[in-house]
Residue, then its C-alpha position, 0 to 999 in steps of 0.5 A: m636802389e637808383g638813389t643808392h647807385l647815384l650816391l655811390s657814383v658821387l662817392v667814387l667821383l670824389a674818391s677818384h678826384s682824391l686819388a688822381n690828385v697824387n701830384g697836386d698840392a691839395d692841403v690835406s689838413s682840416s679846419g678841425g686841426r692837424t691831421t695824421t696819416y693812418i693806414v687802414f687795413m680792411d677785410p675784403a670779405a666784408m665788402p658789400a656786393a653793391h660796391p664795384s671796386p675796393a676804392h668805391w667801398h673805401a670812399a663809401h666807408l669813410q663817407s658813412l662815418s662822416i669823413d670826407p673822402a675827397r679831403h682825407l682819402l690818400y690811397s686805396y690799396s687792392v692788389a698787394a694789400h687791402g685797405f686805404a691810407a687817410a689823413l685823419l683827425p683824432h676823433h676819426l680814429p675811434l670811429l674807424r676802429d669800431s666800424p665793421g670791416v676794419l681789421q687794423v688801423v696803424p700810423d704811417t711810418v717813416f722808412q730810410l734809404h740804406t745808403t762796372r766791376t761787379p758783373e766780372f767779380l760775380g763771374l757774369l763775364s767769364p768766357a764759359y758763362q757767356p753763351a748762357i748769359h747771352n740767352l738769358d739777356a734775351a729771355s730777361h726782356d720779358v722781366v720788369i724790375g720795379v725799383l721803389d726809391t727816389g725816382v729815376w734820371p731817364e737821360s742816363p745812358s744806362f737806360a738806353g734801350g734802342d736794341l731792345p724789343p717793345p715792352p712785354a705784352h703783359w706790361k700795364g705800367v705807364c710813364e707818368a708825366g710830371v714836372d720836368f718829366p714828360a711821358s716820352a721820357c720812358g722807352r724800351k729800357l725804362v718802361g714805366a715811372r710813377s711818383f707817390s708823395r701823398g703820404f709825404r705831403a700829408a706828413n708835412g701838413g699838405r705842403g709840397g715841401m721841396g716843390a717841383g721835385r715832389r710832383s715828378a718821378r725825376d730823381r733829384d737825389g741820385h740814389g734811385t738811379h744808382t739802384a735801378t742801373t745796378a739792377a738792370g742798366a744797359a752796358v755803357t763803355n768808358a764809364s767812370l767817376f772822374g777817371y776812377a773805376t773806368g770800364t763798361a758799366r752794366g747792370m746785373a740783368p742788362g736785358a731786363r726792363v726797369a720801372a721806377y716808383k718814386v716813394c722816397w724823398p730826402e727826409g725818408c720814405l713814408g709807408s703809405d707811399i711805399l705801399a701805394g708803390i708796391d700795389s701799383a707795381v704788382a698791378d703793372g706786371v713787375g716780376v721783381l721788386s727792389l727796395s733799398l730801404g727799411g725801418g725798425a723791427a716790428p711785428y709783420y702785421r705792423d710792417t708796411v713793407a712786409v705786408g706789401a711784400f707778402g702780397a707781391a710774393a703771393a702774386g709771383v713777384f720776387v722781392a729783395c730788400s736791403a738788410g740795413n746799414s746799422g752794423p756791426s752791432g748785432a740784432t740790427v737787421a731790417n726787412s726780416a720777413p721770410w717772404v723777402a730776400t734780405v741782402g747784406a753787403g760785401t766788398l769787391d776785389r777793386d779798390f781806390p788806393a790813396y796814401v798818407t805820407l809822414p816826414s819819416g817816410a812812412r807811407l800809410a795806405g787808405v782809399s779815396l775817390y778825390a780827383q787829384s790835380g797837381r803834385p802832392v806837397m807836405l803840409p801841417l797836420v792838425y787833430g782837433d782840440s784836446r778839450d773838444n771831442a766834437s772838433k775831432l769828429c769835424l762836426s759842423g761849427t767845431l773847427n777853428p779856421a785860424s787853427v786849420r787854414g792851409k793844413i791837413v785835418l785829421c777827423d774821426r769817423g762817426v756821427n756825421a756823414r763822411v762827405e760832410k766832414g770834408a765839407v766842414v774842413k773845406a769851409a774852415g779853410g783846411a787844405g786836406m783831410v785824413l778820415a780815420n776809422t774808430a773801433a765801430s768801423g774797424e778796418e773797413l774802407v769806404a771811398d768817397s769823392h770828397l770836395l777836397p783832397a782826402v784819404a780814408v784810413g782804417k782804425s789801426t792806421g788811424d791810431k798811428i796817425r792820431d798818435y803821431a799828430q798828438r805827440g807834439g812838435r810840428p806834425m806834417a803829412m802829404l796826401s797822394f792818390g793811386g787811381t784804381a786797383l784790381g785783384i784786392q785780397p782778401s775779398p769779398v769781406v763782410a762790410a762793417f756797416s752791413s746790419r747783422g742778425p739775429n732776427t729780433v722779430v722772429p728769432d727762428i728765421l735766420k737773417p740776413d739771407m745772403i750778401g752781395p757787392g755793396v761797397n764802392i759800387l759804380a752806377g748811374w747818377s742824377g744829373v742835378k746832384g753832385p757825387t757827395g750828395l751835398a747841396k754845395d757840391g757843384r760837380r756833375t757826373p753821369f756815374n757815381i761810386i757809393s756804398g751801402t746795403s742799398m747797393s747790394c740789394p739791386h745786385i740780387s734783384g737783377l740776378a733774380a731777374l736772370l733766374k726768373a728768365a731762366h726758370p719762368n715757372w719757379s716761385p719767388a721762394a724757389i729763386k731765393s732758395a737757389l740764390m742762398t744754397t749756392t753761395y760761397t763762404m771762402d774769399n779769394t785767398n781760400s780763407s773763410l770770409r772775414d768781417a771788416a769790423g774787426s778782421s775776425p771770421a764772419t758768421p751767418f749773422g753777417f753773411g747769411a747763407g754766404h756771398v751770392d754766386p749767380q753761375k751756380a744759382l742757375s742750376p742749384g739741383l734742389v730748392y726749398d719751395i714755400s707756398t702761400s699756405d706755408y706762410v700762413a701756417f708760419l704766421c699762425s705759429l707766431d700766435y698772431s690773431a686771425a685779424h692780424i694774419r688777414v691784414i698780411t694775407k688779404m684772406a677772407n678766412v684763415s685756418c691754422p694747422p695744429r702745432s705749427r712752429p716758426g722753425d718748420l717753415n721750409y726755409p733754406s737756412f736754420s735758426v735753432v733757439f735752445r732754452k738754457k736747460p740740460r739737453h734741450v731738443v729742437r726738431y725741424r722738418r724740411e722739404l726739397t724739390n728736385v730741379g736738377p736731373a732725374m735719378a739724382v742721389y743726395d747724401v747729407k753732410v753735417s758740420g758744426p760746433a761741439s755745443a750742439g748735436v745734429t741728426v738728419t733723417p733720412a741721411r740719403l734722398v733719392f729723386k727719381k724724377v724732376g719736380q719730385k719732392q722729398r721731406y727730411y727731419v732734423t733733430f738738434e740737441s743742445k750740449a752746452a746747457g747752463p745759464g752762462r751760455a750766451k755766445p751763438d754758434f754756427g754750422w751747416i747742413s749740406w745735401a751733395s750729389d755728384e753734380h750739386v751741393v745744396r748747403s744751408p747755414v745753421a745758427y744756434t742761440w741760447k735763451m732763458 
């Protein structure tokens, strides 16, 4: 027995050395060949009592298979997931897969980042709301938002925390010292910072890649600082990007704390690093997690983010993830697990007008963030080579300097990054650029701080300029810039880039859940990166304006922190329900939300439940709550194996209820999948919890298409006391039978009292 303890102690020492060397440069490759990183999910019930910790067991398990943990073990997970990440040789895989206690072995995957005015736009600065916000700012001091991203620039003025009290007593996080990042970089606003790069370095043969930046939580990209300050940045007066969007920049929850977990690098984010970040964040004591990243669609037991997020949600942590930037194509939404708040992007009522003036006097409107100096002048306009479409896209190396020097170049949007097109034009000697949308982006306008004078225009305007440029003669144009404009109509509009439903992993769950501001968002930035993010951009700015569902996600994360402060006993599911059922779907012209891709009406596949409304979310009246056991029943309904369910839930034993269906999950929205047969009927159940006043009476209201009939039983719910639960049932009947039915339809189910309206979207699809 004494010899066993000695062996275990040696193994723990080896594992501890391996796990502690996160920021080191140890080569995880082996003399036996190139390794590949895998995440190994373990059955916690199989851990022998002799092991004092999961890390101890994981190291011993590898050692028992003659796999050296000091060389191969990368991370040990025990909070949000049970298992470990290891850099393995091919012959290791069958050994692990056949060994007792192993539930699943999956290869590490790469996830990508989804990349002032918003508090006012969301109503957080309205005078009537200020007393409540003041109280919430104080209450949110106890809420820590964990941001998994590219790290943090701690010197940003948005992280000033001099007026905040010390971090909450429950906080166990640390400010991890690293290269160019002393432990003193954190304070009362930024209360923690960690870096996770083992998965990344293992994927690159153990090399440090970009050097010092790999061994520090410092943000050398800007994305992480932008998302963190959007969620919970302190108020900073006179913030702007080169004079654009001037005003007071503040996060959604300026009283909340921020902890940064650096898991992403310019090449992407490795699942093993993300899971390590989630595991640490939950152990540290975050109340909200914000992940502006995502990958492709996969079963939840193979989705690292979904597995880690389940563990976080089970621990009471609200998890928000970006929906992705693959719109306007359908069935592109990422992060579709129901225990995650999946956030799409909409526009603000702020814009940055710029103009293309033609010799005829026509003044065509667009947008730009270029800081103009000097008077605009009329210059020759050129539009690529008619024999080379690549030149029309302004791809690298496609422009002839002799043809574009001193001219304004018209470039089609698409393929390469918008700011890269400007760099290509400038490198070829161009004097300016007009960036014209194609059908893929429609009329959506995203402003950029280009390296040269540039104006982005929508498709219809772009078509006019294309026609003029190709008409012959000597086409000319002049670019001018109009600063910042407010009160833009219509707004919000669903961003064309925002990923869309339906949910391809589980069609019975409607995704995205909601949209928030994600276009032209001003927030903090890294001190070593220019606003375009290009290496050749030598400009520096403490704030930047960028767009993406990466930007909308931290808006929801910050608002969730406010709700958590206002209602500390609410579950993550209750908070998400409050955010979803109080959204709005009318813009500031009192018309239905539009889709920027084609200016047509948007649908719940684009906006989910609607655009977030934080004032109403604070008092939703009723919520759809979901427990861990409810999620287990949902996973059972997907016909996942017991091992797969245990990978997600960390449960030693799984007991599945009889006849569970995915659509019966107590979700705040409905997705009804009909078979293409006559009068197909689908029945769902839901349960509402009263979080409003006692003696509340709610009546149901149903609206929807002629293609589906809806019956709700009962039609009235009476809540005699706070916290009371009431169940109802919905019968959906297809009235559009036949194999030709392919177009989805949409409707709503609302419960209304004298004080509240609790509304849920319904999506109807037909399949064979």
